[in-house]
N, C-alpha and C positions, 0 to 999 in steps of 0.2 A: 515226350512221355515226365509224367509229374514224377515228383521224389517218392510217392505213396505207390504210384503204380509201379516206379522201378522195386521197390521191395518189398512188392506183394510177395514172391515166390518166397522170399525168408520168413514171412507167419507161418509154413507149413514145417518150417525146420525148428527143432525142439533145441531150448539152452541145456547149454552143457556148463558145470563147475568145472575148477581147477583141481588139481588132483589132490587128496588130503593129505598128502604128507606135506602141504605147504602149511598145516597148522604147526608144523617141528620148525618148518625154515623161516616164517615170515616173525615169530617171536624175536630169535634170536639176533636178525637182522636189523631192526627198527631197536631192542635192546641198543645192540654197536652205535646206529647213529646219533640215539641221545645220551652216547656215556659221559658227555660235559653237565648234560641236567642231572644227570643220576650222583657224580659226585659231586656237584653242589647240594643234591638234596641230602645225600647222607653225611656231607659238612655239618648243612641245616639242623639236621637232626640230631649227631653230634653235640651241637655245641647249646641246642635248648633242651637236651635232657629226655627227648621223646622222640621214640626211634620209629612211631608210626609216618614221620615227614620220609624216611627213607625206603616207606616200602609201597605210600602211596603212587611216587610216580612211575616205578616198577609196575603196580599193577594194571596203570592205565594204560600205560607205553605196550603190554604184552596185551591186555583186553582191546586193543584198539587193531593191533597186527591180527587176533585172533576172530575180528569182523569182518576182514577181508576175503576170507574164504566163502563167509553166509551171504556177502553183497557183490562179488564179482561173478560174472557170468558170460559166455562166450557162447557166439553158434557162427560156424562155416557154412552160408549159403552158395546157390548156384551165383548170385552177381554180386555178394558182397559179403563181407566178414563184420561182425558186429560185436562190442565187447560194450558192458554196463556194468559200472561200478559207483562206489560210494556209497555214504550209511548216512549223513545228513543230506547231502549235495548230490543229490542222485546225476550221474552223468551217463551218456550215452554215446558212443563213436561206431560209425560206421565207414568202412572204406570198401569203395569196388572194388572188386578180386582185377580186373582190369588197367587200375591201375597202380595196381602193386610192381615195387621196382627192387624190391631185396628184400630177401628175411632171413635174416642175421639168428642164429643160435646161441645162448651164454649159459655158464654152468660152473659155478663155484665151487671152491671143494666141498661145503655141504650139499649142496645141490647133486653134488655128483655122489656122494658117500650114499644118500638117499633114491640114487636112480631118476631125478629131475632135472628138468631142462630150463632155460628160459627162451620164449620165443617173441623176436619184435620183427614187424613189418615194418619197412619203409616204403612210404611214397613219394615225390615232389613238393607237395603241399607242406606233408609232415617235416622235411629237410628244411621247409622255411621260413615254419612255425615254430619248431622246436617240441612239437605236441607227438607223442609215440605212441604207438599201438604196439603195446607189452602183453603177453600172456605169461606171467608165471605165479605158479611151475604148472609143466605140463609132465608126463610122465613122459621122459628120454623114448620110452620104445617107441610112441605115436609118434615123436617130434618127427624125423624124417618123412614118413610119408604124409603129414599133412603140409611140411614146407613142400611137398612136391606137388602137390593138388594144389596150394598156393601159387606156386610159379608156372603150373601146366598151360598159361598163355604165353610164356616166350618161348617153349619147349625145349627148357634145358631137363636136364637129366643131374641131380645135386646128387651128393655124396650122404652114404650118412655114417655116424658117428665114427664107426671104425673104418672108414674110407673107401665104402664100397658104393660103387653107382647102384642108384631104384629108381624102380618106375614103377608107377601104379597101371599101366595099361598095358602091361607086356607079358609074356607068360615066364616061366620058371628059365626057359632055355634061352630065349633072348635076352632077356638079364646077364648071364654069363657072357654072351657073346658082345654084349655094350661096352664101348669104348669105354674106359676110366677118365679120358682126358690129357693132357699132357702137364707135366710139371714144368713148370718154366721156372721158377724159383723156389729155394728151399734154406732155412735158416742154419747159419755154421755159428756155433759156440763163440770162435774166435771173433766173431763182428762183437761182441761184448765191448773190447776194449773202446768200441766208438763209443760207449755210452756217456763217458763223463764229460766228452765235447760238446755236449748240449744244454741246455738250462734246466734240464727237466730234473736234476738234483735240484736246483736251488726253488722250484717247484713244489716241492716236494720238503725242504728243511725250514725253508722261510715259513710258514704257518706254525709249524711245530714251535721254532724259538721265538715266533710274535707272542704263541700263548704261554709258552713261558714267562716270559720276559713281562707279560700281563699279570704274571700270579705272584711276581716281585722273587723271579730267580735271579733276575737281574742284579738286583739289591744285594742280596746276597750274596752274589757273585762280585762283585765290585768291591764289597768289604771284608772277599775273605784275604787271610793272611799273605796267601803267596801274592794275590794282588797288591796288595800294601808293598813287600819288599820287590815286586819291581817296580813300584813307585820312586821306591827310595833309594835304588841303584843307580839311581846314574841315566843318562842320555843311554849307553851302551845298552844296560841292561833291558830299557823299554824295547829299543830297536830290538834286540835278541827278543824279546815276550810277543811283541809284536808279528815278525816271523814263524817266529813255531806257532801264533794262534792260529796263521795265513795258510801255514801247511794241514792244521788240523781241520779245517775249512774245507781247505780242498779236498782233503782226505775221505770226508765224512760225505760233502756233496756228491765225489764221485762214486760213494760206495751206493749212495740213495738212487743216483742216476744206477748204475747196475743193478740193482738190485729190481729196480721198479724194469727196465729192459728187461731181465732175464724171467720177470714173473708175467710180463705181458706178452713177450714174442714167443716165449720156449718153443720149439717145435713146429715155426711157422711152417708152410707149405703154399704154393701159389697153386691152383690148376685151370687149365682152361682146356673147356672141353669144347668147344669151338661156338661155343653159344650165350655160356655165363664162365664168370672167374670167379673161384671159388678160394677165399682164405680163411685156413685154421691152426690159430694158436695161442698161447697161455700154458701156463704151469700152472696154478690152483684152480684160475679160472678161464678155463677153456670158452672160446669162441669161433664160433664159425660163421663167415659174412658171403651171401652169394649175391653177385654183381651181373646184370644183366648188360653182355656185350653190345646191344644195339643200342643200350645209349651208352656209349663210351665211345666219348670224342675228343680224348687225347689222353697227355699224363706230364707231368710238373717234374723237373730234376731240383730237390732244393739242395745248394750246397750253400750252408752256413759258413762263416771263414775256418773257421776251428777245424772244422768237417773237412774244408777243402785244403785245406794244408796238411791235413792227415791222409788227403786220399780216398774221401768219401763222400756219401753222397745219400738224400732220401728220396723216395719215389713215391708219387700220389697219384691218382687216377684223376681224371678230367671225366665228371658224369654227367647226363643230366636228369635234375632231379638229387640229385644224392649229394651228401654232405659237401662242399667244396673243397676238405683237405680230407679225403677218402685215401688212406694209408695205404701204399701196396706193401713199400719195402719199408722199415726202419733203418736208423743209422747203419750202412751196408759199405761196401769196398765195390770202388766208381766202376770195377770189371762187371760187379756185379748186376748194378743199377743198370748199365748198359746193355746188358744180356736181356734181361727181364724188359726193358722198355723196348727194346730191337723187335721182341716176339711180341707186343703189345701192338705196334704200331704196325707193323710189317710181318704179319702171322705167317704167310704164305710165301715169303720169300725167307722166311726165319732159315737160319742153319746153325745145328748144334752146337755144332764145336768149333764154329767163329762167330767172335765177339768183334770183327774185323767186318768192314764197310759191306753191304750187302752187295750182291748179284749186279742189281739196278742201280746203284748209287750210295750214295754215303750213308750210314746208319744213322738217324735220327739221333740216337743219344751222342754221338761225336762229328757230326756234321760241321764242317768250320764254315763261322758266320760272318758275313758283309760288316766290318768296322764303319762307323758310323763318320768317321771323318775331323777334321779339327776342329771345327766350330764344340762337336761335342765334347772333345776334350778338354776345350777352354772354357766351355761352361763347368764342367765337373771342377776345375781350378779354382773357378770364379765360386761356384755356391760354395764352397767347402773353407775357402782363404777368406773370403767377404767376413762371415760372424766374428774370425781372431781380428781383423783388420779393424772392425767397429767396435770389439770391447776396447782393443786398445788407444784408440781416436778418443772413446768417453773417457779413459785415467787421464790422458793428456791432459782432455780438456777441466778433469776434474780437478789436477796437479796444478795447473795456470791458475785455477780459480783458488787454489791455495790447501788443496785439502793434499795429506801426508801418507804417502804409499809409500810402505818398504819394500825398497831395491827389489827383492824377492818376487816382487809381485810382475815386475817387467819380464822377469824369468821366463814368466809361462808362457805369453805370449809366441814367444821365441825358440820357448820349447814345441810348444803348436804346430807350430811351420811345417816341419819337415812329415809331422806325423799327418798332417792335413792336403799336403803334397803326395804323400804313401798310398792315404788312401783314395785322392781322387783321380791316382793311377791306376789303381786296383778298379776303381771304377767305371773306368773306361775301358776299361782289358776286359771288362764285364760285361761289356754293350754291345749287342749285336744281334743281328736276325738271318733268315735267310728263306727261303722257299726250296722246299725239296717237290720234285715235279710228279705229275702222278704216272704211276705204271698201272701195266695191265691187272693189279689185283690188288693198289693199294690207292687211298688217292692221296692227293695232293696235302701237303704239311706246310701250314705257317711256324716257324721256329723262330720265337724271339729270348732274351736274357737281357737283365740289370741288375745293379745291384752289387754288395761289396759285403758288407757285414751278414745281411740274409740275400743270397741270391737266386734267382729263380730261373730255370729253362724251362718255358714254356711250350710243349708240343703239341698244335693246334689244328684239326682237320678242317679241311675249307668248305669240306659241306656243314661242317657247323657253328660255323660263321654266317652271323643274321644279320649282320648289319658295319656301317664302318663311320668312325669320326676321325676327321683331322681336326686337331684343335692345335693355337697357336696363343700362346703368350702375347706381351708386350714386346717383352726380350726376344722372346724367338723370331716373333714377324721382322727385328730389325738385325737378326743375326741367320736370317733365310732357314730355320730350320722349322721342323714340325713332330708331335707327338700323334702318330697315329692309334686310332683304339679299333681293334676287332672285337664286337658286339657278340657274345654266343649265349645260350640257354644253359649250358654247364660249368659247372666249376664256379672262379670267380668272376663269370659272367664278362669280364672286362679282361682284356690282353694287351698291353701299350706295348709299341716302339716306340721309345724315346728319340726324341733329337733327332731323326733323319731329315738328311738336306729334304725339301720341299718337294722337288722334282722327283726323288725316287720316291715319295710316298705315295705318286699317286699311278709310278710303276708299280710298287710294291702292293697296290690294291687290283689292279689288274692283273698281275700275275698270280694273286692268291683267289679272286674271284673273278674272273676274265668275263666282259659284259657289264659289272655293274656298275662301272661309274657313267654308262651312258654314250652320250653323245660328247661327252667332255673334250 
């Protein structure tokens, strides 16, 4: 069938426009995006004495935002969803309804006040290319019904904005009997204490500080009387000032991380209705995500060092065609992570009040892992201590050649050695794998873990493995170990089992996917 024949049914469908209330939304959002430009135009108009320069950019931005309503149309046909946008350069995007894998709904504070919502359609191709099919903005009352229609091929029954299940092909009586699904996780306000243990606060503050220094704030700060008094007060006062500055930076970064955590994940609920996974969260901007469980291939538990020390982690889904970083739970206690992970990986064996091992075996979240042996430990130590040894050797050669080094420079490698040893030991303790056997209601699972500062525990179902690679570097061949890579169409695409003894590598492949080794 040609593309023209495939789109033939759509030619009878009328094109629709977005809601007229978007004429109040888009000018505001566009003005917010171009605030730096508007500030520059105000400065230019004030310095030149011609205030028209302050008005022209604002008029252009608002005018451009208003044209989006006149130039954007969409239609939902039997086989495709189409979107036409653009004023100077027209663009038409058509998405086959059979390829729709997720439908997300967003509504920031302004959208919610006006009764609007943003509907975004996700497909595998869009996840890879970054292109999105987004309808901004629609009447919020029409969005649940439209989402139901777009996900009809998955057999799902999504919930509306109020959290009630809806369906297009059921009577009112049948809707009342429809199961709302099981809540497998919900947000707890106490979880916000884990927010400062990530780098999100630095990601928020760093651009602001960089912009401030670019506009001369740094020069004003360093020339201030307070800084001059600290510089003239001697080493003790400088040390106290530096410590105070670090405390202030940590406090600001922590507050920024907590604020982002609250605004993004406030009210988080994760609902499993047996066919789809529904996530709803947000304080000012509410977001609803619907994931087709037919494309679910496993989950990843992220355990960065600071979160791990606090007994917390993050949970991400491994989905076919979706973002490789599809977060299910943000920073949360490890018990909550294991509770949700156990349900996702073995829903039919899940026990509501038991986070302990399942009846058929250990929970995928806390299953004991097989250590990779003394060779893997030695390689961890070698790879962390070698850079320090090379740096010390370079300093020694330079010193013999006549270069003068302060004695304090030689203290640095000595201090780094115990840090490197501790890091190597932690990396080895985090290294491991196991295979959970297949049960009557759950497939076979490959679980692999690695890392220290950023540690991931990947749980990948055996049917999701589409190929294997056994890789050996020159040093691995001499040591008799290998890296086994499980290829998948989901998530990160490649899942590594590092520095496993070569004989165990073949046994691992046969345990996960029996018969794929052929006659080896």
